[in-house]
VMD Tcl script that draws the C-alpha trace (Angstrom):
set ca {
  {20.81 137.83 59.67}
  {18.67 140.95 59.86}
  {18.99 142.70 56.49}
  {17.03 145.76 57.60}
  {17.14 148.18 60.47}
  {14.23 150.02 62.12}
  {11.28 150.39 59.77}
  {9.31 153.60 59.58}
  {6.85 155.28 57.23}
  {8.15 157.77 54.67}
  {6.55 159.79 51.90}
  {9.13 159.94 49.10}
  {8.11 159.86 45.44}
  {10.07 159.10 42.29}
  {11.12 162.37 40.57}
  {9.20 161.44 37.41}
  {5.90 160.78 39.16}
  {6.05 163.42 41.87}
  {3.56 165.57 39.98}
  {1.18 162.72 39.15}
  {-2.23 162.57 40.79}
  {-1.28 159.68 43.04}
  {-2.17 159.73 46.72}
  {-1.27 156.11 47.52}
  {2.22 154.67 47.72}
  {1.43 151.88 45.27}
  {0.57 152.67 41.67}
  {-1.45 150.18 39.65}
  {0.48 148.62 36.73}
  {-1.85 150.21 34.16}
  {-1.18 153.67 35.60}
  {2.55 153.05 35.85}
  {2.61 151.90 32.21}
  {0.82 155.10 31.19}
  {3.27 157.30 33.11}
  {6.30 155.70 31.49}
  {4.67 155.68 28.07}
  {4.30 159.44 28.33}
  {7.90 159.87 29.43}
  {9.19 157.68 26.63}
  {7.17 159.47 23.97}
  {8.43 162.83 25.18}
  {11.97 161.51 24.77}
  {13.26 163.15 27.93}
  {13.45 160.30 30.44}
  {17.22 159.80 30.35}
  {17.82 163.54 30.30}
  {15.62 164.08 33.35}
  {17.19 161.24 35.30}
  {20.67 162.46 34.43}
  {19.78 165.92 35.74}
  {18.51 164.25 38.92}
  {21.97 162.74 39.40}
  {20.77 159.17 38.87}
  {23.68 156.74 39.27}
  {21.74 153.72 40.54}
  {22.41 151.55 37.45}
  {26.18 151.92 37.70}
  {26.15 151.13 41.41}
  {24.00 148.04 40.86}
  {25.88 146.68 37.85}
  {29.30 147.00 39.46}
  {28.08 145.02 42.47}
  {26.59 142.30 40.24}
  {29.67 141.70 38.13}
  {31.85 141.31 41.21}
  {30.06 137.97 41.61}
  {29.53 137.14 37.92}
  {32.89 137.47 36.17}
  {32.00 135.30 33.13}
  {31.13 137.59 30.22}
  {28.75 135.11 28.56}
  {26.59 134.71 31.66}
  {22.88 135.15 30.95}
  {21.50 138.24 32.72}
  {18.01 139.68 33.02}
  {17.70 143.43 33.42}
  {14.46 143.58 35.41}
  {12.86 147.00 35.02}
  {15.22 147.77 32.16}
  {13.53 150.96 30.98}
  {15.60 152.58 28.25}
  {18.53 150.24 28.93}
  {20.82 152.03 31.34}
  {21.99 148.87 33.12}
  {22.32 147.05 29.82}
  {24.52 149.78 28.36}
  {26.85 149.55 31.33}
  {26.96 145.75 31.18}
  {27.87 145.89 27.49}
  {30.64 148.36 28.26}
  {32.03 145.77 30.69}
  {31.89 143.11 27.97}
  {28.65 141.31 28.87}
  {26.48 140.47 25.88}
  {23.95 137.74 26.82}
  {21.36 140.19 28.10}
  {17.56 140.24 28.19}
  {15.30 143.14 29.17}
  {12.05 143.13 31.15}
  {9.95 146.25 31.56}
  {6.34 147.32 32.02}
  {6.61 149.90 29.23}
  {6.92 148.78 25.60}
  {7.73 152.37 24.67}
  {10.72 152.44 27.00}
  {11.93 149.12 25.64}
  {11.71 150.47 22.08}
  {14.27 153.09 23.04}
  {16.55 150.31 24.33}
  {15.90 148.27 21.18}
  {16.98 151.18 19.00}
  {20.36 151.01 20.75}
  {20.62 147.23 20.19}
  {21.34 146.49 23.83}
  {19.47 143.25 24.55}
  {18.73 139.92 22.91}
  {15.14 139.68 24.15}
  {12.66 142.41 25.08}
  {9.94 141.23 27.46}
  {6.96 143.45 28.23}
  {5.57 142.49 31.61}
  {5.24 143.86 35.14}
  {6.69 142.86 38.48}
  {4.57 142.41 41.58}
  {0.80 142.42 42.12}
  {0.88 138.61 42.15}
  {1.90 138.51 38.50}
  {3.70 135.43 37.18}
  {6.26 136.45 34.58}
  {6.20 134.74 31.20}
  {9.69 133.41 31.83}
  {10.65 129.82 32.60}
  {12.00 128.99 36.03}
  {15.78 128.87 36.49}
  {16.49 130.79 33.27}
  {19.05 133.39 34.34}
  {22.51 133.30 35.88}
  {22.08 136.85 37.07}
  {19.46 139.52 37.69}
  {20.13 143.23 37.80}
  {17.31 145.44 39.02}
  {18.03 149.14 39.49}
  {15.47 151.86 40.14}
  {12.53 149.47 40.48}
  {12.14 149.24 44.26}
  {11.52 152.93 44.72}
  {8.76 155.29 45.79}
  {5.36 154.45 44.30}
  {6.74 151.56 42.29}
  {7.25 147.85 42.98}
  {6.82 146.19 46.37}
  {8.69 143.31 47.97}
  {6.35 140.60 46.68}
  {8.11 140.89 43.30}
  {11.20 139.25 44.76}
  {9.54 135.83 44.65}
  {9.31 135.93 40.86}
  {12.85 137.20 40.45}
  {14.09 134.29 42.55}
  {12.01 131.84 40.51}
  {13.54 132.87 37.18}
  {17.09 132.79 38.59}
  {19.10 129.57 38.45}
  {20.08 128.01 41.80}
  {23.48 129.52 42.54}
  {22.65 132.55 40.42}
  {23.18 136.13 41.57}
  {20.62 138.87 42.10}
  {21.69 142.50 42.53}
  {19.12 145.20 43.15}
  {18.69 148.65 44.61}
  {16.11 149.63 47.20}
  {15.69 153.29 48.00}
  {16.87 153.65 51.59}
  {13.60 155.22 52.71}
  {11.53 152.63 50.84}
  {13.54 149.82 52.43}
  {12.60 151.21 55.84}
  {8.91 151.73 55.04}
  {6.79 148.74 56.21}
  {4.14 149.50 53.59}
  {6.50 148.22 50.88}
  {7.24 144.99 52.72}
  {11.02 144.86 52.46}
  {11.42 145.10 56.23}
  {10.15 141.55 56.61}
  {10.50 140.00 53.14}
  {14.29 140.05 52.86}
  {14.72 138.24 56.17}
  {11.85 135.83 55.48}
  {13.43 134.70 52.21}
  {16.76 134.12 53.94}
  {15.13 132.20 56.77}
  {13.29 130.05 54.22}
  {16.55 129.15 52.50}
  {15.72 130.92 49.24}
  {18.87 132.99 49.09}
  {22.00 134.10 50.92}
  {23.11 137.68 51.38}
  {26.48 138.28 49.72}
  {26.73 142.05 49.99}
  {24.79 145.05 51.24}
  {26.01 148.62 50.91}
  {24.41 152.05 51.03}
  {25.34 153.97 47.90}
  {24.68 157.26 46.21}
  {21.56 156.87 44.06}
  {20.31 160.32 43.15}
  {21.81 163.70 43.99}
  {21.84 163.85 47.81}
  {19.84 160.59 48.01}
  {20.93 157.04 48.78}
  {19.81 153.49 48.10}
  {20.72 150.16 49.63}
  {22.38 147.88 47.07}
  {21.86 144.20 47.81}
  {23.52 141.17 46.28}
  {22.05 137.73 46.99}
  {22.99 134.24 45.86}
  {19.87 132.22 45.09}
  {19.68 128.82 46.76}
  {16.36 127.44 45.56}
  {13.78 128.22 42.88}
  {10.98 126.67 44.96}
  {8.71 129.16 46.72}
}
mol new
graphics top color blue
foreach p $ca { graphics top sphere $p radius 0.5 }
foreach p [lrange $ca 0 end-1] q [lrange $ca 1 end] { graphics top cylinder $p $q radius 0.2 }
display resetview
């Protein structure tokens, strides 16, 4: 099944990095960590994203829990930031939650709200192997990570690895990023399906930011071997 439609180049940037001195569409992890450190220390990240009409976490979480009804299921919030997905999951009664994020400062904000059991500082993509054992999680939620200037499709391999066979992954991809071949999603999603790594359960286009959309994918993982 083709999970993407015609790919084309776009030039969108995340609202929090639009003013950064970045001319490429891929920001090095060290630079990304610095950007989010600054936002966390200013204490305005959630306020700014709320003003931008950011509803990606709610859209992603509600899709995930349609396929993971057990409240004690172990879930990784990949790209957790200040804990928006975790807060929503807790409101729905889920409690066995871990957080992964590139920014320790962002995770400290989540820690102050006692959202997760574990707080893992690490980055997705760039060939990085996460310090997480294979087949650890029943579910992955990943909202706002596959967006302009952020993480590319190669990160999906690691997310599959840390998910148990039969586990569920739900993630957002900005609609324009999904269509941009420079990010790799045009080919990666289909390649993983063809290789028997996962099965598409759901794909919808949802409101993400004010007047902006994202594709919300849900996959069932078949195999941890890549």
